[in-house]
N, CA, C and O atoms as a GROMACS GRO file, in nm:
protein
  428
    1MET      N    1   1.593  -2.113  -1.672
    1MET     CA    2   1.507  -2.216  -1.731
    1MET      C    3   1.583  -2.277  -1.850
    1MET      O    4   1.638  -2.206  -1.934
    2ASN      N    5   1.584  -2.410  -1.852
    2ASN     CA    6   1.655  -2.473  -1.965
    2ASN      C    7   1.566  -2.474  -2.090
    2ASN      O    8   1.444  -2.460  -2.081
    3SER      N    9   1.629  -2.492  -2.203
    3SER     CA   10   1.556  -2.482  -2.331
    3SER      C   11   1.453  -2.594  -2.348
    3SER      O   12   1.352  -2.574  -2.415
    4GLU      N   13   1.477  -2.709  -2.287
    4GLU     CA   14   1.380  -2.820  -2.297
    4GLU      C   15   1.252  -2.784  -2.222
    4GLU      O   16   1.142  -2.808  -2.272
    5LYS      N   17   1.267  -2.728  -2.102
    5LYS     CA   18   1.149  -2.688  -2.025
    5LYS      C   19   1.074  -2.576  -2.097
    5LYS      O   20   0.951  -2.577  -2.104
    6GLU      N   21   1.148  -2.480  -2.152
    6GLU     CA   22   1.087  -2.371  -2.227
    6GLU      C   23   1.010  -2.426  -2.347
    6GLU      O   24   0.898  -2.383  -2.373
    7ARG      N   25   1.069  -2.518  -2.419
    7ARG     CA   26   1.004  -2.579  -2.536
    7ARG      C   27   0.874  -2.648  -2.496
    7ARG      O   28   0.773  -2.634  -2.563
    8LYS      N   29   0.878  -2.723  -2.383
    8LYS     CA   30   0.757  -2.792  -2.336
    8LYS      C   31   0.648  -2.693  -2.296
    8LYS      O   32   0.530  -2.714  -2.327
    9LEU      N   33   0.686  -2.586  -2.228
    9LEU     CA   34   0.588  -2.485  -2.188
    9LEU      C   35   0.526  -2.417  -2.311
    9LEU      O   36   0.405  -2.396  -2.316
   10LEU      N   37   0.608  -2.384  -2.407
   10LEU     CA   38   0.556  -2.320  -2.529
   10LEU      C   39   0.463  -2.413  -2.606
   10LEU      O   40   0.363  -2.370  -2.662
   11GLN      N   41   0.499  -2.540  -2.609
   11GLN     CA   42   0.414  -2.639  -2.678
   11GLN      C   43   0.281  -2.657  -2.605
   11GLN      O   44   0.175  -2.664  -2.668
   12GLU      N   45   0.288  -2.663  -2.471
   12GLU     CA   46   0.164  -2.675  -2.393
   12GLU      C   47   0.076  -2.552  -2.413
   12GLU      O   48  -0.045  -2.565  -2.430
   13ARG      N   49   0.136  -2.434  -2.411
   13ARG     CA   50   0.059  -2.311  -2.431
   13ARG      C   51  -0.007  -2.310  -2.569
   13ARG      O   52  -0.122  -2.270  -2.583
   14LYS      N   53   0.065  -2.354  -2.670
   14LYS     CA   54   0.010  -2.360  -2.806
   14LYS      C   55  -0.112  -2.452  -2.810
   14LYS      O   56  -0.213  -2.419  -2.874
   15GLU      N   57  -0.103  -2.566  -2.744
   15GLU     CA   58  -0.215  -2.661  -2.739
   15GLU      C   59  -0.334  -2.601  -2.663
   15GLU      O   60  -0.449  -2.618  -2.703
   16LEU      N   61  -0.306  -2.532  -2.554
   16LEU     CA   62  -0.414  -2.470  -2.475
   16LEU      C   63  -0.485  -2.361  -2.556
   16LEU      O   64  -0.608  -2.351  -2.550
   17VAL      N   65  -0.411  -2.282  -2.629
   17VAL     CA   66  -0.471  -2.178  -2.713
   17VAL      C   67  -0.557  -2.243  -2.822
   17VAL      O   68  -0.663  -2.192  -2.856
   18ARG      N   69  -0.510  -2.355  -2.876
   18ARG     CA   70  -0.589  -2.428  -2.975
   18ARG      C   71  -0.722  -2.474  -2.913
   18ARG      O   72  -0.827  -2.466  -2.977
   19GLN      N   73  -0.715  -2.523  -2.787
   19GLN     CA   74  -0.837  -2.567  -2.720
   19GLN      C   75  -0.935  -2.452  -2.703
   19GLN      O   76  -1.056  -2.470  -2.720
   20LEU      N   77  -0.886  -2.334  -2.671
   20LEU     CA   78  -0.974  -2.218  -2.656
   20LEU      C   79  -1.050  -2.188  -2.784
   20LEU      O   80  -1.167  -2.149  -2.780
   21SER      N   81  -0.984  -2.205  -2.897
   21SER     CA   82  -1.049  -2.173  -3.024
   21SER      C   83  -1.163  -2.270  -3.054
   21SER      O   84  -1.248  -2.241  -3.138
   22SER      N   85  -1.165  -2.385  -2.987
   22SER     CA   86  -1.272  -2.482  -3.012
   22SER      C   87  -1.392  -2.462  -2.918
   22SER      O   88  -1.487  -2.540  -2.920
   23LEU      N   89  -1.388  -2.358  -2.836
   23LEU     CA   90  -1.495  -2.334  -2.740
   23LEU      C   91  -1.592  -2.226  -2.786
   23LEU      O   92  -1.642  -2.147  -2.705
   24SER      N   93  -1.620  -2.223  -2.914
   24SER     CA   94  -1.704  -2.116  -2.970
   24SER      C   95  -1.849  -2.120  -2.921
   24SER      O   96  -1.919  -2.019  -2.929
   25LYS      N   97  -1.894  -2.234  -2.871
   25LYS     CA   98  -2.034  -2.244  -2.827
   25LYS      C   99  -2.048  -2.224  -2.676
   25LYS      O  100  -2.150  -2.262  -2.617
   26LEU      N  101  -1.947  -2.166  -2.615
   26LEU     CA  102  -1.944  -2.143  -2.472
   26LEU      C  103  -2.057  -2.048  -2.427
   26LEU      O  104  -2.087  -1.950  -2.495
   27ILE      N  105  -2.118  -2.081  -2.313
   27ILE     CA  106  -2.214  -1.991  -2.250
   27ILE      C  107  -2.169  -1.972  -2.107
   27ILE      O  108  -2.151  -2.069  -2.033
   28LYS      N  109  -2.152  -1.846  -2.067
   28LYS     CA  110  -2.116  -1.814  -1.930
   28LYS      C  111  -2.244  -1.804  -1.850
   28LYS      O  112  -2.324  -1.712  -1.869
   29GLY      N  113  -2.264  -1.898  -1.761
   29GLY     CA  114  -2.385  -1.900  -1.680
   29GLY      C  115  -2.397  -2.031  -1.606
   29GLY      O  116  -2.306  -2.114  -1.607
   30SER      N  117  -2.512  -2.049  -1.543
   30SER     CA  118  -2.539  -2.171  -1.468
   30SER      C  119  -2.666  -2.236  -1.522
   30SER      O  120  -2.764  -2.169  -1.551
   31LEU      N  121  -2.661  -2.368  -1.534
   31LEU     CA  122  -2.778  -2.444  -1.574
   31LEU      C  123  -2.860  -2.471  -1.448
   31LEU      O  124  -2.809  -2.526  -1.351
   32VAL      N  125  -2.986  -2.432  -1.450
   32VAL     CA  126  -3.073  -2.447  -1.333
   32VAL      C  127  -3.192  -2.533  -1.373
   32VAL      O  128  -3.265  -2.502  -1.467
   33LYS      N  129  -3.211  -2.643  -1.298
   33LYS     CA  130  -3.324  -2.733  -1.324
   33LYS      C  131  -3.428  -2.713  -1.216
   33LYS      O  132  -3.395  -2.692  -1.099
   34GLY      N  133  -3.554  -2.720  -1.256
   34GLY     CA  134  -3.662  -2.704  -1.160
   34GLY      C  135  -3.791  -2.764  -1.211
   34GLY      O  136  -3.794  -2.830  -1.315
   35ASN      N  137  -3.898  -2.739  -1.137
   35ASN     CA  138  -4.031  -2.787  -1.174
   35ASN      C  139  -4.128  -2.671  -1.162
   35ASN      O  140  -4.111  -2.584  -1.076
   36LYS      N  141  -4.231  -2.669  -1.247
   36LYS     CA  142  -4.326  -2.558  -1.244
   36LYS      C  143  -4.465  -2.602  -1.290
   36LYS      O  144  -4.483  -2.709  -1.347
   37LYS      N  145  -4.562  -2.516  -1.261
   37LYS     CA  146  -4.699  -2.533  -1.311
   37LYS      C  147  -4.711  -2.458  -1.441
   37LYS      O  148  -4.653  -2.350  -1.458
   38CYS      N  149  -4.787  -2.514  -1.534
   38CYS     CA  150  -4.803  -2.448  -1.664
   38CYS      C  151  -4.923  -2.353  -1.666
   38CYS      O  152  -4.925  -2.258  -1.744
   39GLY      N  153  -5.021  -2.377  -1.581
   39GLY     CA  154  -5.137  -2.288  -1.576
   39GLY      C  155  -5.255  -2.332  -1.661
   39GLY      O  156  -5.359  -2.267  -1.660
   40ARG      N  157  -5.240  -2.444  -1.737
   40ARG     CA  158  -5.353  -2.492  -1.819
   40ARG      C  159  -5.455  -2.562  -1.730
   40ARG      O  160  -5.419  -2.636  -1.639
   41LYS      N  161  -5.581  -2.538  -1.757
   41LYS     CA  162  -5.690  -2.603  -1.683
   41LYS      C  163  -5.688  -2.753  -1.709
   41LYS      O  164  -5.673  -2.797  -1.823
   42GLY      N  165  -5.702  -2.830  -1.603
   42GLY     CA  166  -5.709  -2.976  -1.616
   42GLY      C  167  -5.575  -3.044  -1.633
   42GLY      O  168  -5.570  -3.166  -1.646
   43CYS      N  169  -5.467  -2.970  -1.634
   43CYS     CA  170  -5.334  -3.031  -1.652
   43CYS      C  171  -5.294  -3.107  -1.525
   43CYS      O  172  -5.338  -3.074  -1.415
   44LYS      N  173  -5.212  -3.207  -1.542
   44LYS     CA  174  -5.165  -3.288  -1.430
   44LYS      C  175  -5.090  -3.206  -1.326
   44LYS      O  176  -5.082  -3.245  -1.210
   45CYS      N  177  -5.035  -3.091  -1.367
   45CYS     CA  178  -4.960  -3.010  -1.271
   45CYS      C  179  -5.052  -2.943  -1.168
   45CYS      O  180  -5.006  -2.903  -1.061
   46GLU      N  181  -5.181  -2.932  -1.200
   46GLU     CA  182  -5.276  -2.879  -1.100
   46GLU      C  183  -5.288  -2.972  -0.981
   46GLU      O  184  -5.321  -2.929  -0.870
   47LYS      N  185  -5.260  -3.100  -1.004
   47LYS     CA  186  -5.269  -3.200  -0.897
   47LYS      C  187  -5.133  -3.226  -0.832
   47LYS      O  188  -5.118  -3.317  -0.751
   48GLY      N  189  -5.034  -3.144  -0.868
   48GLY     CA  190  -4.904  -3.156  -0.804
   48GLY      C  191  -4.795  -3.223  -0.887
   48GLY      O  192  -4.679  -3.225  -0.846
   49GLU      N  193  -4.830  -3.277  -1.003
   49GLU     CA  194  -4.730  -3.341  -1.089
   49GLU      C  195  -4.671  -3.234  -1.180
   49GLU      O  196  -4.714  -3.216  -1.294
   50LEU      N  197  -4.571  -3.164  -1.128
   50LEU     CA  198  -4.516  -3.047  -1.197
   50LEU      C  199  -4.432  -3.084  -1.319
   50LEU      O  200  -4.383  -3.197  -1.332
   51HIS      N  201  -4.417  -2.986  -1.409
   51HIS     CA  202  -4.340  -3.005  -1.532
   51HIS      C  203  -4.193  -2.969  -1.506
   51HIS      O  204  -4.164  -2.862  -1.451
   52PRO      N  205  -4.101  -3.057  -1.545
   52PRO     CA  206  -3.960  -3.021  -1.530
   52PRO      C  207  -3.924  -2.911  -1.633
   52PRO      O  208  -3.975  -2.910  -1.745
   53HIS      N  209  -3.837  -2.822  -1.592
   53HIS     CA  210  -3.790  -2.719  -1.685
   53HIS      C  211  -3.644  -2.687  -1.654
   53HIS      O  212  -3.595  -2.711  -1.544
   54VAL      N  213  -3.576  -2.631  -1.754
   54VAL     CA  214  -3.435  -2.596  -1.741
   54VAL      C  215  -3.418  -2.453  -1.791
   54VAL      O  216  -3.474  -2.415  -1.894
   55VAL      N  217  -3.340  -2.375  -1.716
   55VAL     CA  218  -3.306  -2.240  -1.759
   55VAL      C  219  -3.155  -2.220  -1.743
   55VAL      O  220  -3.089  -2.294  -1.670
   56ILE      N  221  -3.104  -2.122  -1.812
   56ILE     CA  222  -2.966  -2.078  -1.790
   56ILE      C  223  -2.974  -1.942  -1.723
   56ILE      O  224  -3.041  -1.850  -1.772
   57SER      N  225  -2.905  -1.930  -1.611
   57SER     CA  226  -2.899  -1.805  -1.539
   57SER      C  227  -2.764  -1.739  -1.570
   57SER      O  228  -2.658  -1.799  -1.549
   58THR      N  229  -2.770  -1.616  -1.622
   58THR     CA  230  -2.647  -1.543  -1.655
   58THR      C  231  -2.650  -1.408  -1.584
   58THR      O  232  -2.755  -1.357  -1.548
   59PHE      N  233  -2.532  -1.352  -1.566
   59PHE     CA  234  -2.520  -1.221  -1.504
   59PHE      C  235  -2.452  -1.129  -1.604
   59PHE      O  236  -2.334  -1.146  -1.636
   60ARG      N  237  -2.527  -1.030  -1.653
   60ARG     CA  238  -2.474  -0.935  -1.752
   60ARG      C  239  -2.518  -0.794  -1.717
   60ARG      O  240  -2.630  -0.770  -1.674
   61ARG      N  241  -2.425  -0.702  -1.738
   61ARG     CA  242  -2.454  -0.560  -1.714
   61ARG      C  243  -2.517  -0.534  -1.577
   61ARG      O  244  -2.607  -0.452  -1.564
   62GLY      N  245  -2.469  -0.607  -1.477
   62GLY     CA  246  -2.516  -0.586  -1.341
   62GLY      C  247  -2.650  -0.649  -1.307
   62GLY      O  248  -2.705  -0.624  -1.200
   63LYS      N  249  -2.703  -0.731  -1.397
   63LYS     CA  250  -2.834  -0.792  -1.373
   63LYS      C  251  -2.830  -0.941  -1.404
   63LYS      O  252  -2.754  -0.986  -1.490
   64THR      N  253  -2.912  -1.016  -1.333
   64THR     CA  254  -2.929  -1.158  -1.361
   64THR      C  255  -3.033  -1.173  -1.471
   64THR      O  256  -3.140  -1.112  -1.466
   65HIS      N  257  -3.001  -1.256  -1.568
   65HIS     CA  258  -3.093  -1.284  -1.679
   65HIS      C  259  -3.120  -1.435  -1.682
   65HIS      O  260  -3.029  -1.515  -1.662
   66ILE      N  261  -3.244  -1.470  -1.707
   66ILE     CA  262  -3.285  -1.610  -1.713
   66ILE      C  263  -3.328  -1.640  -1.856
   66ILE      O  264  -3.409  -1.567  -1.914
   67VAL      N  265  -3.274  -1.747  -1.912
   67VAL     CA  266  -3.308  -1.788  -2.048
   67VAL      C  267  -3.365  -1.930  -2.042
   67VAL      O  268  -3.296  -2.022  -1.998
   68TYR      N  269  -3.488  -1.947  -2.085
   68TYR     CA  270  -3.550  -2.079  -2.088
   68TYR      C  271  -3.481  -2.166  -2.192
   68TYR      O  272  -3.449  -2.120  -2.302
   69VAL      N  273  -3.459  -2.293  -2.157
   69VAL     CA  274  -3.395  -2.388  -2.249
   69VAL      C  275  -3.500  -2.492  -2.291
   69VAL      O  276  -3.544  -2.572  -2.208
   70PRO      N  277  -3.542  -2.492  -2.417
   70PRO     CA  278  -3.638  -2.592  -2.464
   70PRO      C  279  -3.582  -2.734  -2.446
   70PRO      O  280  -3.460  -2.755  -2.451
   71LYS      N  281  -3.671  -2.828  -2.426
   71LYS     CA  282  -3.632  -2.968  -2.402
   71LYS      C  283  -3.534  -3.019  -2.509
   71LYS      O  284  -3.440  -3.090  -2.478
   72LEU      N  285  -3.558  -2.982  -2.632
   72LEU     CA  286  -3.477  -3.026  -2.745
   72LEU      C  287  -3.330  -2.983  -2.734
   72LEU      O  288  -3.242  -3.049  -2.789
   73TYR      N  289  -3.303  -2.871  -2.664
   73TYR     CA  290  -3.168  -2.814  -2.657
   73TYR      C  291  -3.100  -2.828  -2.522
   73TYR      O  292  -2.997  -2.764  -2.498
   74ARG      N  293  -3.154  -2.908  -2.432
   74ARG     CA  294  -3.098  -2.917  -2.297
   74ARG      C  295  -2.956  -2.973  -2.295
   74ARG      O  296  -2.872  -2.923  -2.220
   75LYS      N  297  -2.929  -3.074  -2.375
   75LYS     CA  298  -2.794  -3.132  -2.380
   75LYS      C  299  -2.695  -3.030  -2.433
   75LYS      O  300  -2.586  -3.014  -2.378
   76GLN      N  301  -2.732  -2.960  -2.540
   76GLN     CA  302  -2.644  -2.859  -2.597
   76GLN      C  303  -2.618  -2.746  -2.498
   76GLN      O  304  -2.507  -2.695  -2.488
   77ALA      N  305  -2.722  -2.707  -2.424
   77ALA     CA  306  -2.706  -2.600  -2.325
   77ALA      C  307  -2.612  -2.644  -2.213
   77ALA      O  308  -2.527  -2.566  -2.169
   78ALA      N  309  -2.628  -2.768  -2.167
   78ALA     CA  310  -2.540  -2.819  -2.061
   78ALA      C  311  -2.395  -2.823  -2.109
   78ALA      O  312  -2.304  -2.788  -2.034
   79ASP      N  313  -2.374  -2.865  -2.232
   79ASP     CA  314  -2.239  -2.869  -2.290
   79ASP      C  315  -2.181  -2.728  -2.300
   79ASP      O  316  -2.063  -2.706  -2.270
   80ALA      N  317  -2.262  -2.632  -2.341
   80ALA     CA  318  -2.215  -2.494  -2.358
   80ALA      C  319  -2.174  -2.433  -2.224
   80ALA      O  320  -2.075  -2.360  -2.216
   81VAL      N  321  -2.251  -2.462  -2.119
   81VAL     CA  322  -2.217  -2.411  -1.987
   81VAL      C  323  -2.090  -2.479  -1.935
   81VAL      O  324  -2.007  -2.414  -1.872
   82SER      N  325  -2.074  -2.609  -1.961
   82SER     CA  326  -1.953  -2.678  -1.915
   82SER      C  327  -1.830  -2.629  -1.991
   82SER      O  328  -1.719  -2.637  -1.938
   83CYS      N  329  -1.846  -2.580  -2.112
   83CYS     CA  330  -1.734  -2.520  -2.187
   83CYS      C  331  -1.676  -2.402  -2.111
   83CYS      O  332  -1.555  -2.379  -2.114
   84ASN      N  333  -1.762  -2.327  -2.043
   84ASN     CA  334  -1.716  -2.212  -1.967
   84ASN      C  335  -1.621  -2.256  -1.855
   84ASN      O  336  -1.518  -2.192  -1.832
   85THR      N  337  -1.655  -2.363  -1.785
   85THR     CA  338  -1.569  -2.415  -1.678
   85THR      C  339  -1.434  -2.458  -1.736
   85THR      O  340  -1.330  -2.428  -1.678
   86HIS      N  341  -1.437  -2.526  -1.848
   86HIS     CA  342  -1.313  -2.570  -1.912
   86HIS      C  343  -1.230  -2.449  -1.956
   86HIS      O  344  -1.108  -2.449  -1.940
   87ALA      N  345  -1.294  -2.349  -2.011
   87ALA     CA  346  -1.224  -2.229  -2.058
   87ALA      C  347  -1.151  -2.161  -1.943
   87ALA      O  348  -1.037  -2.116  -1.959
   88LYS      N  349  -1.215  -2.152  -1.827
   88LYS     CA  350  -1.151  -2.090  -1.710
   88LYS      C  351  -1.024  -2.165  -1.672
   88LYS      O  352  -0.922  -2.103  -1.642
   89LYS      N  353  -1.030  -2.298  -1.672
   89LYS     CA  354  -0.913  -2.379  -1.638
   89LYS      C  355  -0.801  -2.359  -1.740
   89LYS      O  356  -0.684  -2.346  -1.703
   90VAL      N  357  -0.836  -2.356  -1.866
   90VAL     CA  358  -0.737  -2.336  -1.973
   90VAL      C  359  -0.671  -2.199  -1.959
   90VAL      O  360  -0.549  -2.188  -1.968
   91ILE      N  361  -0.750  -2.096  -1.936
   91ILE     CA  362  -0.696  -1.960  -1.922
   91ILE      C  363  -0.604  -1.951  -1.800
   91ILE      O  364  -0.499  -1.888  -1.806
   92ASP      N  365  -0.644  -2.015  -1.690
   92ASP     CA  366  -0.558  -2.015  -1.570
   92ASP      C  367  -0.424  -2.081  -1.600
   92ASP      O  368  -0.320  -2.031  -1.556
   93ARG      N  369  -0.425  -2.191  -1.674
   93ARG     CA  370  -0.300  -2.260  -1.706
   93ARG      C  371  -0.213  -2.177  -1.801
   93ARG      O  372  -0.092  -2.170  -1.783
   94ILE      N  373  -0.275  -2.115  -1.901
   94ILE     CA  374  -0.199  -2.028  -1.991
   94ILE      C  375  -0.132  -1.916  -1.911
   94ILE      O  376  -0.016  -1.884  -1.934
   95SER      N  377  -0.206  -1.858  -1.818
   95SER     CA  378  -0.151  -1.752  -1.735
   95SER      C  379  -0.032  -1.803  -1.654
   95SER      O  380   0.070  -1.734  -1.644
   96SER      N  381  -0.043  -1.922  -1.596
   96SER     CA  382   0.068  -1.979  -1.519
   96SER      C  383   0.191  -2.001  -1.606
   96SER      O  384   0.304  -1.972  -1.565
   97ILE      N  385   0.169  -2.053  -1.724
   97ILE     CA  386   0.280  -2.075  -1.818
   97ILE      C  387   0.346  -1.942  -1.852
   97ILE      O  388   0.469  -1.932  -1.851
   98ASN      N  389   0.266  -1.840  -1.881
   98ASN     CA  390   0.320  -1.710  -1.917
   98ASN      C  391   0.398  -1.647  -1.803
   98ASN      O  392   0.498  -1.579  -1.826
   99ILE      N  393   0.354  -1.669  -1.680
   99ILE     CA  394   0.429  -1.618  -1.564
   99ILE      C  395   0.565  -1.686  -1.556
   99ILE      O  396   0.667  -1.620  -1.534
  100GLU      N  397   0.568  -1.818  -1.575
  100GLU     CA  398   0.696  -1.891  -1.575
  100GLU      C  399   0.788  -1.839  -1.684
  100GLU      O  400   0.908  -1.818  -1.661
  101LEU      N  401   0.734  -1.818  -1.802
  101LEU     CA  402   0.814  -1.769  -1.915
  101LEU      C  403   0.862  -1.625  -1.889
  101LEU      O  404   0.976  -1.590  -1.922
  102LEU      N  405   0.776  -1.544  -1.830
  102LEU     CA  406   0.813  -1.406  -1.799
  102LEU      C  407   0.929  -1.401  -1.698
  102LEU      O  408   1.023  -1.323  -1.714
  103LYS      N  409   0.920  -1.485  -1.596
  103LYS     CA  410   1.027  -1.491  -1.495
  103LYS      C  411   1.161  -1.527  -1.559
  103LYS      O  412   1.266  -1.481  -1.515
  104ALA      N  413   1.154  -1.610  -1.662
  104ALA     CA  414   1.276  -1.655  -1.730
  104ALA      C  415   1.317  -1.560  -1.843
  104ALA      O  416   1.416  -1.584  -1.911
  105GLY      N  417   1.240  -1.452  -1.862
  105GLY     CA  418   1.269  -1.358  -1.969
  105GLY      C  419   1.241  -1.414  -2.107
  105GLY      O  420   1.303  -1.372  -2.205
  106LYS      N  421   1.148  -1.509  -2.116
  106LYS     CA  422   1.119  -1.577  -2.242
  106LYS      C  423   0.977  -1.555  -2.293
  106LYS      O  424   0.935  -1.622  -2.387
  107LEU      N  425   0.904  -1.463  -2.232
  107LEU     CA  426   0.765  -1.442  -2.272
  107LEU      C  427   0.761  -1.385  -2.412
  107LEU      O  428   0.652  -1.360  -2.465
   0.00000   0.00000   0.00000
């Protein structure tokens, strides 16, 4: 591996690690949208006009956990879940770079 390629890989890895540090609000899970009845007497949902709701489904310690997301925080929750997807891509790329550097004895 020539020194220019090594320099570029090291610079890219440095930038990717910097990106990881900005993902502090990451949530590992899936955003699930649905509709439900609230159970209040006389509510419009009794007639079939269901209430939209959003939850985050996560898998921890061998179990699925559901966390309700209040309407006020839906955008933030969606962003946090999408951070997880981005983090996976960044980690995969860092790993690829490190493999290239390892092969060249430059890790």
